[in-house]
C-alpha positions in Angstrom: 45.4 67.8 123.2 48.2 65.3 122.5 51.8 66.3 123.1 53.8 67.5 120.1 56.2 64.9 118.5 59.5 65.3 116.7 57.6 64.8 113.4 55.2 67.7 114.3 58.2 70.0 114.9 59.9 68.8 111.7 56.8 69.6 109.6 56.5 73.1 111.1 60.2 73.8 110.7 60.4 72.3 107.2 63.2 69.9 108.1 63.6 66.2 108.8 62.8 64.5 112.1 66.4 63.5 112.3 67.5 67.1 112.1 65.1 68.0 115.0 66.5 65.2 117.0 70.1 66.4 116.4 69.1 69.9 117.6 67.3 68.6 120.7 70.1 66.3 121.7 73.0 68.5 120.6 74.5 65.7 118.5 75.5 66.6 115.0 76.5 70.0 113.7 73.5 72.0 112.4 73.7 75.3 110.6 72.7 78.3 112.6 69.8 79.1 110.3 68.4 75.6 110.6 68.9 75.6 114.3 66.9 78.8 114.7 64.0 77.4 112.6 63.9 74.3 114.8 64.1 76.1 118.0 61.2 78.5 117.0 59.1 75.4 116.1 60.0 73.7 119.4 58.9 76.8 121.3 55.7 77.3 119.3 54.6 73.7 119.8 55.8 73.6 123.4 57.7 70.4 122.6 58.7 68.4 125.6 61.3 65.6 125.0 60.3 62.1 126.0 62.9 61.6 128.7 61.8 58.0 129.4 62.2 57.0 125.7 65.6 58.7 125.5 66.8 56.9 128.6 65.6 53.6 127.3 67.4 54.1 124.0 70.6 54.7 126.0 69.9 51.6 128.1 69.2 53.6 131.2 66.3 54.0 133.6 66.5 57.7 134.2 66.5 57.1 138.0 69.2 57.2 140.7 68.9 55.6 144.1 69.7 57.4 147.4 70.2 55.0 150.2 70.4 56.2 153.8 70.2 54.5 157.2 67.2 56.4 158.6 64.6 58.6 157.1 63.5 59.9 160.5 66.9 61.5 161.1 66.7 65.2 160.2 70.2 65.3 158.8 69.3 62.8 156.1 65.9 64.4 155.4 67.6 67.8 154.9 70.3 66.2 152.7 67.6 64.5 150.5 65.8 67.8 150.1 69.1 69.1 148.6 69.8 66.1 146.4 66.3 65.6 144.8 66.0 69.0 143.1 69.6 68.8 141.8 68.9 65.4 140.3 65.7 66.7 138.7 67.7 69.5 137.0 69.5 66.8 135.1 66.3 64.8 134.2 66.7 62.1 136.9 64.1 60.9 139.4 65.3 59.7 142.8 64.4 56.4 144.4 64.9 56.4 148.2 65.7 53.4 150.4 66.1 53.1 154.2 68.4 50.4 155.4 68.0 50.7 159.2 71.7 49.9 159.2 71.0 46.3 158.2 74.3 45.0 156.8 72.7 42.3 154.7 70.4 44.8 153.0 73.2 47.2 152.4 75.4 44.4 151.0 72.6 43.3 148.6 72.1 46.8 147.2 75.8 47.1 146.2 76.3 43.6 145.0 76.6 42.7 141.3 73.4 42.9 139.4 71.4 44.3 142.2 70.3 47.4 140.4 68.9 45.5 137.3 66.8 48.2 135.5 65.7 50.0 138.6 68.3 52.7 138.8 71.4 53.9 137.0 73.6 54.7 140.0 73.5 55.1 143.7 74.3 57.7 146.4 75.0 55.6 149.5 75.4 56.4 153.2 76.2 53.0 154.7 75.8 52.2 158.4 75.7 48.4 158.7 78.8 47.8 156.5 82.3 48.4 157.8 85.1 49.9 155.6 86.4 46.5 154.6 82.9 45.4 153.5 82.8 48.0 150.7 85.3 46.0 148.7 82.3 43.8 147.7 80.9 46.7 145.6 79.9 45.8 142.0 82.6 47.5 140.0 80.1 48.3 137.3 77.8 50.2 139.7 78.2 54.0 139.5 78.5 54.8 143.2 79.1 57.8 145.4 79.5 57.2 149.1 78.6 59.8 151.8 79.8 60.1 155.3 82.7 58.8 157.2 84.3 56.4 154.7 87.5 56.5 152.6 87.3 55.6 148.9 88.8 52.3 148.0 89.6 53.5 144.5 86.4 52.1 143.0 83.8 54.7 144.3 83.8 58.4 145.0 83.5 59.6 148.6 82.0 63.0 149.6 82.0 64.2 153.2 83.6 66.7 155.6 86.8 66.5 157.7 85.2 64.9 160.8 88.4 65.0 162.8 89.0 68.7 162.2 85.3 69.5 162.8 85.2 67.7 166.1 88.5 69.2 167.2 87.0 72.6 166.5 83.8 71.8 168.5 85.8 70.7 171.5 88.3 73.6 171.2 85.3 76.0 171.3 84.3 74.6 174.7 87.9 74.7 175.9 88.2 78.3 174.7 85.2 79.1 176.9 87.1 78.0 180.0 85.5 74.5 180.3 87.8 71.8 181.6 85.7 68.7 182.3 84.3 68.1 178.8 82.3 65.0 178.1 81.8 63.4 174.7 78.5 61.6 173.9 78.3 59.3 170.9 81.4 57.2 170.7 80.9 53.8 168.9 84.0 51.6 169.4 83.2 48.9 166.9 83.9 48.3 163.2 80.9 50.1 161.7 81.3 53.1 164.0 83.8 55.0 161.8 81.9 58.3 162.1 81.9 58.3 165.9 85.5 57.2 166.0 86.6 60.1 163.9 84.7 62.5 166.1 86.3 61.0 169.2 89.7 61.4 167.6 89.0 65.1 167.1 87.8 65.4 170.7 91.1 63.9 171.8 93.1 66.2 169.5 91.6 69.3 171.0 92.6 68.2 174.5 96.1 67.4 173.3 96.4 70.8 171.6 95.4 72.5 174.9 97.6 70.4 177.0 94.6 68.9 178.9 94.3 65.2 179.9 91.4 63.2 178.6 89.2 61.7 181.3 88.2 58.4 179.6 85.2 58.0 181.9 83.7 61.1 180.2 83.6 59.5 176.7 80.1 57.9 176.6 79.3 55.4 173.8 75.8 55.3 172.3 74.3 52.8 169.9 72.7 55.6 167.8 72.9 59.3 167.4 69.4 60.1 168.7 67.6 62.1 171.4 66.9 59.1 173.7 70.6 58.1 173.8 71.6 61.7 174.4 69.2 62.0 177.2 70.3 58.8 178.9 73.9 59.6 178.6 73.4 63.1 180.0 71.4 61.7 183.0 74.3 59.4 183.8 76.9 62.2 183.5 75.0 64.6 185.7 74.4 62.0 188.3 78.1 61.8 189.1 79.8 63.5 192.0 82.0 65.3 189.5 79.8 66.0 186.5 81.1 67.6 183.4 80.9 71.4 182.8 80.5 70.9 179.0 79.5 68.2 176.6 80.4 67.6 172.9 77.5 65.7 171.4 78.1 63.8 168.2 74.9 64.9 166.6 72.3 67.7 167.1 69.7 65.0 168.0 72.0 63.8 170.8 72.5 67.4 171.9 68.7 67.9 172.0 68.2 64.9 174.2 71.0 65.9 176.5 69.6 69.5 176.7 66.1 68.2 177.6 67.5 66.1 180.5 69.9 68.8 181.7 67.0 71.3 182.0 64.7 68.6 183.5 67.4 68.0 186.3 67.5 71.8 187.0 70.8 72.5 185.3 71.3 75.8 183.6 72.6 75.7 180.0 75.2 77.0 179.4 76.0 78.3 182.9 76.2 74.9 184.6 76.9 72.8 181.5 77.6 73.9 178.0 76.5 71.8 175.0 77.6 71.7 171.4 76.1 69.4 168.7 76.9 68.4 165.1 74.9 68.6 161.8 73.1 71.9 162.1 69.6 70.6 161.8 66.7 73.0 161.7 65.4 71.8 165.1 68.5 73.0 166.8 68.0 76.6 165.6 64.6 76.8 167.3 65.3 74.9 170.6 65.5 76.9 173.9 68.3 77.5 174.2 69.4 77.2 170.6 72.1 74.6 170.0 75.7 75.4 169.1 76.8 73.1 166.3 79.1 72.0 163.5 77.4 72.9 160.2 78.4 70.8 157.2 77.7 72.4 153.8 74.8 70.0 153.0 74.0 71.9 149.7 77.5 71.4 148.5 77.6 67.8 149.6 74.4 67.1 147.7 75.5 68.9 144.6 78.9 67.3 144.5 77.4 63.8 145.1 74.9 64.2 142.2 77.6 65.7 139.9 80.0 62.9 140.6 77.4 60.2 140.2 76.2 61.6 136.8 79.7 61.7 135.6 80.1 58.1 136.5 76.8 57.1 134.8 77.8 58.9 131.6 81.3 57.5 131.4 81.6 54.1 129.7 85.1 53.6 131.1 85.8 53.0 134.8 86.8 56.1 136.7 89.2 56.1 139.7 87.5 57.0 143.0 88.2 60.3 144.4 87.9 62.0 147.9 85.9 65.3 148.0 85.9 67.3 151.2 83.0 69.8 151.6 83.3 72.8 153.8 82.0 73.0 157.4 81.8 75.8 160.0 81.3 76.1 163.7 78.1 78.0 164.7 78.1 79.3 168.3 74.6 79.6 169.7 73.0 80.0 173.1 73.9 76.5 174.4 77.5 77.5 174.7 77.7 81.3 174.7 74.4 82.2 176.3 71.6 84.5 175.3 72.6 87.9 174.0 71.8 90.8 176.3 68.4 92.2 175.5 68.3 95.9 174.8 66.8 97.9 177.7 63.6 99.6 176.7 63.9 103.4 176.4 61.7 105.0 179.0 62.2 108.6 177.8 63.4 111.5 179.9 66.9 113.1 179.8 
């Protein structure tokens, strides 16, 4: 059976097709009696609006792009799982692209005319481009940037306060009595803004506690992954004066560091405490579980989609704004140990 059309609904309701269109799209004022007749006909015929035709009439594709560096990174996978259903609620499909941090590819995506008719706007998490590169954005491209960037007044930026979150993670370790705290994940180059903000928070926590920073304990890594975390931890634990705690700039780094610490016979957290960043699902099921900074990924996704759709629907340029999502510190076994198990009741008096 073919799908019902506007004309079918109009015949059943006894009104014109234009009136049905006005009711469906909420355009012109329609009397309450007429609206009720149309809505009853829509329900009876199970009418489904042709979203593609509607978008084409508006000069839109009905699709948005979400561009991330790596699809194999759980943080981005979990973020996409939150973005896609929110976009669908508004009738948009999501195109996904992985850049691998390639600056040329990222630059091409945000350049003038890149989108053509493929997508109406973009949610973008750049890795290969530095802050100054983002001035090359096509001013007509509706864009929301995620992660550790600052809006240049052209695009919206959604993220968390990385400095404060990293300060809290490090302060958590200091509060547990740890004094030789390493940091794994620094990236001291132009495109390493995320890592640099986390290093700044690490330093701030030391300053707040009146503790000196041992620069040799700040370990750079090219990526936030398990392998780099493992290698850095192996080097740290091979020292004559190893750290008693480590702040890892992602949960993947923390998982790699945890694996190596246990492999080398260290107890976690007794010998070395670990805290990560991102609150990915894997960290909740490791042994021990990973303490972490948990960004509100659902809020980040919802805000990014909302801001992008506002930009798509507004014909006039909108000034870029900064939106800070909430975050929280979640202590788990890798810093506070396992809870004492209840002793079995053996009976008796």
